[in-house]
BADO-420022 format. One record per residue (C-alpha): chain; x, y, z; residue in one letter. Coordinates in nm, 3 decimals. Layout:
// BADO-420022
kette A	X X	Y Y	Z Z	rest A
...
// end
This chain:
// BADO-420022
kette A	X 4.502	Y 8.388	Z 9.698	rest M
kette A	X 4.195	Y 8.200	Z 9.584	rest N
kette A	X 4.250	Y 7.912	Z 9.345	rest V
kette A	X 3.962	Y 7.922	Z 9.099	rest R
kette A	X 3.890	Y 7.582	Z 8.952	rest R
kette A	X 3.613	Y 7.382	Z 8.796	rest R
kette A	X 3.549	Y 7.021	Z 8.892	rest H
kette A	X 3.374	Y 6.764	Z 8.677	rest I
kette A	X 3.085	Y 6.548	Z 8.790	rest S
kette A	X 3.298	Y 6.234	Z 8.819	rest G
kette A	X 3.615	Y 6.058	Z 8.714	rest I
kette A	X 3.583	Y 5.837	Z 8.409	rest A
kette A	X 3.770	Y 5.515	Z 8.471	rest V
kette A	X 3.884	Y 5.360	Z 8.145	rest A
kette A	X 3.956	Y 4.993	Z 8.102	rest A
kette A	X 4.329	Y 4.958	Z 8.149	rest A
kette A	X 4.550	Y 4.659	Z 8.085	rest T
kette A	X 4.704	Y 4.555	Z 8.414	rest A
kette A	X 5.017	Y 4.354	Z 8.347	rest L
kette A	X 5.141	Y 4.274	Z 8.695	rest G
kette A	X 5.362	Y 4.483	Z 8.917	rest L
kette A	X 5.588	Y 4.725	Z 8.734	rest T
kette A	X 5.960	Y 4.727	Z 8.789	rest T
kette A	X 6.100	Y 5.069	Z 8.880	rest L
kette A	X 6.452	Y 5.180	Z 8.806	rest S
kette A	X 6.545	Y 5.261	Z 9.161	rest A
kette A	X 6.813	Y 5.516	Z 9.238	rest C
kette A	X 6.905	Y 5.336	Z 9.556	rest G
kette A	X 6.646	Y 5.065	Z 9.619	rest G
kette A	X 6.657	Y 4.736	Z 9.437	rest D
kette A	X 6.367	Y 4.650	Z 9.209	rest S
kette A	X 6.271	Y 4.309	Z 9.085	rest T
kette A	X 6.071	Y 4.174	Z 8.792	rest A
kette A	X 5.694	Y 4.162	Z 8.800	rest A
kette A	X 5.688	Y 3.825	Z 8.970	rest G
kette A	X 5.915	Y 3.936	Z 9.255	rest G
kette A	X 5.692	Y 4.178	Z 9.438	rest A
kette A	X 5.726	Y 4.003	Z 9.770	rest G
kette A	X 5.915	Y 3.743	Z 9.967	rest N
kette A	X 6.257	Y 3.885	Z 9.882	rest T
kette A	X 6.529	Y 3.931	Z 10.140	rest E
kette A	X 6.463	Y 4.303	Z 10.138	rest K
kette A	X 6.182	Y 4.522	Z 10.275	rest F
kette A	X 5.919	Y 4.467	Z 10.005	rest D
kette A	X 5.712	Y 4.779	Z 9.934	rest V
kette A	X 5.424	Y 4.803	Z 9.687	rest V
kette A	X 5.352	Y 5.161	Z 9.579	rest A
kette A	X 5.032	Y 5.269	Z 9.404	rest S
kette A	X 5.191	Y 5.502	Z 9.146	rest F
kette A	X 5.507	Y 5.701	Z 9.076	rest Y
kette A	X 5.497	Y 5.976	Z 9.343	rest P
kette A	X 5.455	Y 5.709	Z 9.611	rest M
kette A	X 5.718	Y 5.482	Z 9.455	rest A
kette A	X 5.966	Y 5.771	Z 9.444	rest Y
kette A	X 5.926	Y 5.825	Z 9.819	rest L
kette A	X 5.966	Y 5.454	Z 9.889	rest A
kette A	X 6.282	Y 5.429	Z 9.679	rest E
kette A	X 6.444	Y 5.741	Z 9.819	rest Q
kette A	X 6.367	Y 5.648	Z 10.180	rest I
kette A	X 6.408	Y 5.272	Z 10.150	rest G
kette A	X 6.742	Y 5.299	Z 9.972	rest G
kette A	X 6.938	Y 4.976	Z 9.951	rest E
kette A	X 6.713	Y 4.800	Z 10.202	rest H
kette A	X 6.390	Y 4.826	Z 10.002	rest A
kette A	X 6.253	Y 4.636	Z 9.706	rest N
kette A	X 6.001	Y 4.875	Z 9.551	rest V
kette A	X 5.739	Y 4.787	Z 9.290	rest T
kette A	X 5.458	Y 4.998	Z 9.144	rest S
kette A	X 5.102	Y 4.902	Z 9.058	rest L
kette A	X 5.085	Y 5.162	Z 8.780	rest T
kette A	X 5.272	Y 5.106	Z 8.454	rest E
kette A	X 5.510	Y 5.381	Z 8.333	rest P
kette A	X 5.308	Y 5.602	Z 8.098	rest G
kette A	X 4.972	Y 5.480	Z 8.227	rest Q
kette A	X 4.731	Y 5.745	Z 8.357	rest E
kette A	X 4.695	Y 5.657	Z 8.731	rest P
kette A	X 4.325	Y 5.749	Z 8.737	rest H
kette A	X 4.263	Y 5.472	Z 8.482	rest D
kette A	X 4.425	Y 5.189	Z 8.679	rest L
kette A	X 4.235	Y 4.864	Z 8.730	rest E
kette A	X 4.397	Y 4.603	Z 8.955	rest I
kette A	X 4.440	Y 4.256	Z 8.805	rest S
kette A	X 4.389	Y 3.930	Z 8.994	rest A
kette A	X 4.765	Y 3.871	Z 8.964	rest K
kette A	X 4.845	Y 4.205	Z 9.125	rest Q
kette A	X 4.593	Y 4.141	Z 9.402	rest T
kette A	X 4.766	Y 3.811	Z 9.479	rest A
kette A	X 5.110	Y 3.973	Z 9.474	rest Q
kette A	X 4.996	Y 4.238	Z 9.720	rest L
kette A	X 4.955	Y 3.965	Z 9.980	rest Q
kette A	X 5.330	Y 3.899	Z 9.976	rest E
kette A	X 5.444	Y 4.259	Z 10.035	rest A
kette A	X 5.575	Y 4.390	Z 10.366	rest D
kette A	X 5.423	Y 4.736	Z 10.316	rest A
kette A	X 5.188	Y 4.923	Z 10.083	rest A
kette A	X 5.220	Y 5.296	Z 10.015	rest L
kette A	X 4.925	Y 5.465	Z 9.844	rest Y
kette A	X 4.712	Y 5.781	Z 9.827	rest L
kette A	X 4.354	Y 5.704	Z 9.923	rest K
kette A	X 4.073	Y 5.820	Z 9.691	rest D
kette A	X 4.301	Y 5.876	Z 9.390	rest L
kette A	X 4.277	Y 5.515	Z 9.266	rest Q
kette A	X 3.970	Y 5.341	Z 9.413	rest P
kette A	X 4.070	Y 4.996	Z 9.284	rest T
kette A	X 4.400	Y 5.028	Z 9.471	rest V
kette A	X 4.220	Y 5.134	Z 9.788	rest D
kette A	X 3.996	Y 4.828	Z 9.771	rest E
kette A	X 4.279	Y 4.584	Z 9.696	rest A
kette A	X 4.497	Y 4.714	Z 9.981	rest I
kette A	X 4.204	Y 4.717	Z 10.224	rest A
kette A	X 4.134	Y 4.352	Z 10.147	rest Q
kette A	X 4.497	Y 4.245	Z 10.162	rest S
kette A	X 4.675	Y 4.105	Z 10.464	rest G
kette A	X 4.960	Y 4.356	Z 10.444	rest I
kette A	X 5.065	Y 4.454	Z 10.795	rest K
kette A	X 5.196	Y 4.802	Z 10.713	rest T
kette A	X 4.948	Y 5.009	Z 10.510	rest K
kette A	X 5.060	Y 5.369	Z 10.462	rest I
kette A	X 4.801	Y 5.616	Z 10.332	rest D
kette A	X 4.980	Y 5.935	Z 10.226	rest A
kette A	X 4.655	Y 6.130	Z 10.259	rest A
kette A	X 4.676	Y 6.090	Z 10.637	rest T
kette A	X 5.029	Y 6.235	Z 10.655	rest L
kette A	X 4.947	Y 6.591	Z 10.548	rest T
kette A	X 4.642	Y 6.815	Z 10.506	rest S
kette A	X 4.411	Y 6.784	Z 10.205	rest L
kette A	X 4.202	Y 7.075	Z 10.084	rest E
kette A	X 3.892	Y 7.133	Z 9.878	rest V
kette A	X 3.973	Y 7.322	Z 9.559	rest H
kette A	X 3.640	Y 7.423	Z 9.410	rest G
kette A	X 3.559	Y 7.723	Z 9.193	rest T
kette A	X 3.650	Y 7.972	Z 9.466	rest E
kette A	X 3.818	Y 7.743	Z 9.719	rest A
kette A	X 4.165	Y 7.781	Z 9.855	rest G
kette A	X 4.349	Y 7.969	Z 10.123	rest G
kette A	X 4.661	Y 8.154	Z 10.214	rest H
kette A	X 4.961	Y 7.959	Z 10.330	rest A
kette A	X 5.133	Y 8.028	Z 10.660	rest H
kette A	X 5.442	Y 7.891	Z 10.827	rest E
kette A	X 5.432	Y 7.666	Z 11.131	rest D
kette A	X 5.685	Y 7.671	Z 11.413	rest E
kette A	X 5.924	Y 7.458	Z 11.208	rest H
kette A	X 5.927	Y 7.703	Z 10.920	rest G
kette A	X 5.711	Y 7.477	Z 10.704	rest H
kette A	X 5.422	Y 7.650	Z 10.534	rest E
kette A	X 5.079	Y 7.500	Z 10.582	rest E
kette A	X 4.753	Y 7.573	Z 10.404	rest G
kette A	X 4.414	Y 7.609	Z 10.566	rest H
kette A	X 4.225	Y 7.287	Z 10.503	rest A
kette A	X 3.866	Y 7.286	Z 10.387	rest H
kette A	X 3.653	Y 7.010	Z 10.529	rest E
kette A	X 3.361	Y 7.015	Z 10.286	rest E
kette A	X 3.254	Y 6.677	Z 10.153	rest S
kette A	X 3.112	Y 6.563	Z 9.823	rest A
kette A	X 2.890	Y 6.272	Z 9.722	rest P
kette A	X 3.046	Y 5.965	Z 9.569	rest E
kette A	X 2.933	Y 5.802	Z 9.248	rest D
kette A	X 2.876	Y 5.429	Z 9.205	rest E
kette A	X 3.249	Y 5.372	Z 9.153	rest H
kette A	X 3.345	Y 5.541	Z 9.478	rest G
kette A	X 3.479	Y 5.858	Z 9.316	rest H
kette A	X 3.432	Y 6.190	Z 9.490	rest D
kette A	X 3.291	Y 6.459	Z 9.264	rest H
kette A	X 3.146	Y 6.804	Z 9.273	rest G
kette A	X 3.274	Y 7.132	Z 9.412	rest E
kette A	X 3.339	Y 6.980	Z 9.755	rest G
kette A	X 3.580	Y 6.707	Z 9.642	rest A
kette A	X 3.916	Y 6.709	Z 9.816	rest K
kette A	X 4.213	Y 6.752	Z 9.586	rest D
kette A	X 4.451	Y 6.450	Z 9.598	rest P
kette A	X 4.746	Y 6.612	Z 9.414	rest H
kette A	X 4.948	Y 6.682	Z 9.730	rest I
kette A	X 5.282	Y 6.575	Z 9.579	rest W
kette A	X 5.284	Y 6.883	Z 9.353	rest L
kette A	X 5.338	Y 7.099	Z 9.663	rest D
kette A	X 5.697	Y 7.029	Z 9.777	rest P
kette A	X 5.609	Y 7.132	Z 10.134	rest V
kette A	X 5.321	Y 6.885	Z 10.165	rest R
kette A	X 5.524	Y 6.619	Z 9.985	rest Y
kette A	X 5.802	Y 6.665	Z 10.243	rest A
kette A	X 5.546	Y 6.616	Z 10.522	rest E
kette A	X 5.438	Y 6.291	Z 10.358	rest V
kette A	X 5.803	Y 6.185	Z 10.326	rest A
kette A	X 5.857	Y 6.235	Z 10.698	rest E
kette A	X 5.553	Y 6.020	Z 10.774	rest G
kette A	X 5.664	Y 5.746	Z 10.537	rest V
kette A	X 6.009	Y 5.745	Z 10.695	rest G
kette A	X 5.862	Y 5.692	Z 11.041	rest K
kette A	X 5.640	Y 5.411	Z 10.910	rest A
kette A	X 5.942	Y 5.238	Z 10.752	rest F
kette A	X 6.137	Y 5.271	Z 11.078	rest E
kette A	X 5.855	Y 5.106	Z 11.270	rest K
kette A	X 5.797	Y 4.829	Z 11.015	rest A
kette A	X 6.167	Y 4.746	Z 10.967	rest D
kette A	X 6.345	Y 4.857	Z 11.288	rest P
kette A	X 6.668	Y 4.680	Z 11.193	rest E
kette A	X 6.734	Y 4.952	Z 10.934	rest H
kette A	X 6.563	Y 5.241	Z 11.114	rest A
kette A	X 6.876	Y 5.456	Z 11.131	rest A
kette A	X 6.924	Y 5.439	Z 10.754	rest D
kette A	X 6.559	Y 5.517	Z 10.686	rest Y
kette A	X 6.585	Y 5.818	Z 10.917	rest R
kette A	X 6.898	Y 5.943	Z 10.739	rest K
kette A	X 6.747	Y 5.888	Z 10.393	rest N
kette A	X 6.432	Y 6.073	Z 10.496	rest T
kette A	X 6.634	Y 6.371	Z 10.616	rest E
kette A	X 6.821	Y 6.378	Z 10.284	rest T
kette A	X 6.499	Y 6.365	Z 10.083	rest L
kette A	X 6.329	Y 6.634	Z 10.292	rest V
kette A	X 6.637	Y 6.850	Z 10.235	rest G
kette A	X 6.597	Y 6.810	Z 9.858	rest K
kette A	X 6.228	Y 6.899	Z 9.880	rest L
kette A	X 6.298	Y 7.202	Z 10.097	rest D
kette A	X 6.551	Y 7.322	Z 9.838	rest A
kette A	X 6.295	Y 7.267	Z 9.561	rest L
kette A	X 6.039	Y 7.467	Z 9.759	rest H
kette A	X 6.288	Y 7.755	Z 9.792	rest A
kette A	X 6.349	Y 7.753	Z 9.414	rest K
kette A	X 5.976	Y 7.778	Z 9.343	rest F
kette A	X 5.920	Y 8.044	Z 9.609	rest R
kette A	X 6.202	Y 8.265	Z 9.484	rest D
kette A	X 6.152	Y 8.189	Z 9.114	rest G
kette A	X 5.782	Y 8.282	Z 9.114	rest L
kette A	X 5.796	Y 8.577	Z 9.351	rest K
kette A	X 5.800	Y 8.848	Z 9.083	rest N
kette A	X 5.598	Y 8.775	Z 8.768	rest T
kette A	X 5.395	Y 8.975	Z 8.514	rest D
kette A	X 5.084	Y 8.765	Z 8.582	rest T
kette A	X 4.982	Y 8.519	Z 8.853	rest K
kette A	X 4.726	Y 8.327	Z 8.645	rest V
kette A	X 4.792	Y 8.013	Z 8.442	rest F
kette A	X 4.563	Y 7.780	Z 8.243	rest I
kette A	X 4.589	Y 7.400	Z 8.254	rest T
kette A	X 4.392	Y 7.117	Z 8.096	rest T
kette A	X 4.394	Y 6.912	Z 8.418	rest H
kette A	X 4.303	Y 7.058	Z 8.757	rest A
kette A	X 4.610	Y 6.915	Z 8.926	rest A
kette A	X 4.803	Y 7.223	Z 9.037	rest F
kette A	X 4.582	Y 7.380	Z 9.302	rest G
kette A	X 4.822	Y 7.311	Z 9.588	rest Y
kette A	X 5.119	Y 7.442	Z 9.389	rest L
kette A	X 4.924	Y 7.754	Z 9.291	rest A
kette A	X 4.816	Y 7.823	Z 9.647	rest E
kette A	X 5.164	Y 7.766	Z 9.786	rest R
kette A	X 5.325	Y 8.022	Z 9.555	rest Y
kette A	X 5.050	Y 8.284	Z 9.531	rest G
kette A	X 4.926	Y 8.184	Z 9.186	rest L
kette A	X 4.583	Y 8.113	Z 9.040	rest T
kette A	X 4.516	Y 7.800	Z 8.837	rest E
kette A	X 4.236	Y 7.811	Z 8.582	rest E
kette A	X 4.161	Y 7.456	Z 8.472	rest A
kette A	X 3.986	Y 7.378	Z 8.145	rest I
kette A	X 3.852	Y 7.057	Z 8.297	rest S
kette A	X 3.842	Y 6.903	Z 8.642	rest G
kette A	X 4.024	Y 6.618	Z 8.812	rest L
kette A	X 3.974	Y 6.393	Z 8.510	rest D
kette A	X 4.237	Y 6.492	Z 8.251	rest P
kette A	X 4.034	Y 6.332	Z 7.970	rest E
kette A	X 3.708	Y 6.526	Z 8.027	rest S
kette A	X 3.579	Y 6.767	Z 7.762	rest E
kette A	X 3.517	Y 7.131	Z 7.865	rest P
kette A	X 3.188	Y 7.308	Z 7.795	rest S
kette A	X 3.165	Y 7.581	Z 7.534	rest G
kette A	X 3.081	Y 7.829	Z 7.808	rest A
kette A	X 3.395	Y 7.734	Z 8.000	rest R
kette A	X 3.613	Y 7.782	Z 7.691	rest V
kette A	X 3.466	Y 8.129	Z 7.629	rest K
kette A	X 3.517	Y 8.220	Z 7.992	rest Q
kette A	X 3.883	Y 8.119	Z 7.974	rest L
kette A	X 3.939	Y 8.313	Z 7.653	rest Q
kette A	X 3.803	Y 8.630	Z 7.816	rest T
kette A	X 4.002	Y 8.571	Z 8.134	rest M
kette A	X 4.323	Y 8.515	Z 7.937	rest A
kette A	X 4.296	Y 8.861	Z 7.782	rest K
kette A	X 4.211	Y 9.030	Z 8.112	rest E
kette A	X 4.487	Y 8.861	Z 8.314	rest D
kette A	X 4.766	Y 8.864	Z 8.056	rest G
kette A	X 4.782	Y 8.486	Z 8.019	rest V
kette A	X 5.024	Y 8.375	Z 7.748	rest T
kette A	X 5.020	Y 7.995	Z 7.768	rest T
kette A	X 4.784	Y 7.698	Z 7.792	rest V
kette A	X 4.950	Y 7.405	Z 7.967	rest F
kette A	X 4.892	Y 7.039	Z 7.887	rest Y
kette A	X 5.053	Y 6.724	Z 8.030	rest E
kette A	X 5.267	Y 6.443	Z 7.895	rest T
kette A	X 5.033	Y 6.147	Z 7.960	rest L
kette A	X 4.723	Y 6.304	Z 7.800	rest V
kette A	X 4.638	Y 6.438	Z 7.453	rest S
kette A	X 4.720	Y 6.805	Z 7.390	rest D
kette A	X 4.420	Y 6.848	Z 7.154	rest K
kette A	X 4.203	Y 7.050	Z 7.395	rest T
kette A	X 4.490	Y 7.277	Z 7.496	rest A
kette A	X 4.587	Y 7.349	Z 7.136	rest K
kette A	X 4.227	Y 7.418	Z 7.034	rest T
kette A	X 4.183	Y 7.675	Z 7.312	rest L
kette A	X 4.528	Y 7.824	Z 7.247	rest A
kette A	X 4.467	Y 7.860	Z 6.873	rest D
kette A	X 4.129	Y 8.026	Z 6.926	rest D
kette A	X 4.267	Y 8.267	Z 7.185	rest A
kette A	X 4.603	Y 8.334	Z 7.019	rest G
kette A	X 4.801	Y 8.172	Z 7.301	rest L
kette A	X 5.103	Y 7.943	Z 7.318	rest K
kette A	X 5.105	Y 7.587	Z 7.457	rest T
kette A	X 5.359	Y 7.418	Z 7.680	rest D
kette A	X 5.391	Y 7.120	Z 7.916	rest V
kette A	X 5.318	Y 7.139	Z 8.288	rest L
kette A	X 5.373	Y 6.787	Z 8.413	rest D
kette A	X 5.168	Y 6.654	Z 8.710	rest P
kette A	X 5.450	Y 6.400	Z 8.764	rest V
kette A	X 5.213	Y 6.105	Z 8.783	rest E
kette A	X 5.461	Y 5.890	Z 8.594	rest G
kette A	X 5.804	Y 5.912	Z 8.431	rest I
kette A	X 5.838	Y 5.820	Z 8.063	rest T
kette A	X 6.085	Y 5.894	Z 7.785	rest D
kette A	X 5.871	Y 6.202	Z 7.709	rest K
kette A	X 5.920	Y 6.346	Z 8.059	rest S
kette A	X 6.141	Y 6.652	Z 8.099	rest R
kette A	X 6.364	Y 6.480	Z 8.350	rest G
kette A	X 6.446	Y 6.142	Z 8.498	rest D
kette A	X 6.282	Y 6.179	Z 8.838	rest D
kette A	X 6.045	Y 6.391	Z 9.047	rest Y
kette A	X 6.296	Y 6.667	Z 9.127	rest I
kette A	X 6.409	Y 6.712	Z 8.767	rest Q
kette A	X 6.054	Y 6.722	Z 8.627	rest V
kette A	X 5.942	Y 6.969	Z 8.893	rest M
kette A	X 6.239	Y 7.193	Z 8.808	rest E
kette A	X 6.130	Y 7.177	Z 8.443	rest A
kette A	X 5.779	Y 7.276	Z 8.557	rest N
kette A	X 5.925	Y 7.576	Z 8.737	rest L
kette A	X 6.107	Y 7.689	Z 8.423	rest Q
kette A	X 5.787	Y 7.653	Z 8.218	rest A
kette A	X 5.587	Y 7.857	Z 8.471	rest L
kette A	X 5.854	Y 8.128	Z 8.489	rest Q
kette A	X 5.849	Y 8.164	Z 8.110	rest K
kette A	X 5.469	Y 8.167	Z 8.086	rest A
kette A	X 5.413	Y 8.406	Z 8.380	rest L
kette A	X 5.690	Y 8.647	Z 8.284	rest G
kette A	X 5.918	Y 8.593	Z 8.584	rest A
kette A	X 6.170	Y 8.870	Z 8.650	rest K
// end
């Protein structure tokens, strides 16, 4: 099913206060204070933002010391790397990031002397999600569904951001199947970088992939029969999720969650909502709900949270990726009229 989305002309990077590497509350891995990003007795991993840090913690377990470059509650697109963070990167054993999502992270990692640099974008397929872009998923020989990738390219602005209808969508972690593919790649990279603990990394990866497969099954079954297949979001982050489960995402804005929609776009969405039986406008926890509420009020719709899981805060509907994604599923089922 086509995923109809609108992209903005660029990503506005706000000035963010970078306070050193953020400590994560690891479920299994041990985290240290901001000054302890490297040179510990453990496998020191620097992750760019929460979805990467979650993988590193789950796979690294007790052997990894995981730190994040993005503060809890900070919008990842806004991140600017400080001189202190750049220096701390030099001491890490591995860096795990998603290229093109945070250009300042890409530059800092490229210039660092880290031996193991893991780009999640190379571990699965990325697609273009323009106004009429998308594709139908199919299963490979392992039973994993895969989407048809689109190889269009877009120009970059002076900050290195892709923009336009041809920009590839970086939000791969919101598709549990693609996220599991990334997890498998990260596990192999950890095994190679720290062979002494390879068996544990392999076991932890298998456990995590099992959790993600179970999450995928919940979404697949939970969204199979619904009154409508269309949902509206403020941030064009859910194209992979929509495509995976036969839905259509209509985004008010593009990849930048702070961008303002045009009047024509708002009118178009209001008309579409009536035609497709849309009940809800979704907004996210890290960004203002003003735009969503304005559209919802004008169109007589409800609002609710659909979390892109870019960071976990006390406002999140869950303590980790799995819990927040399950909350997203419940919100979608309610809004779409799941049976």
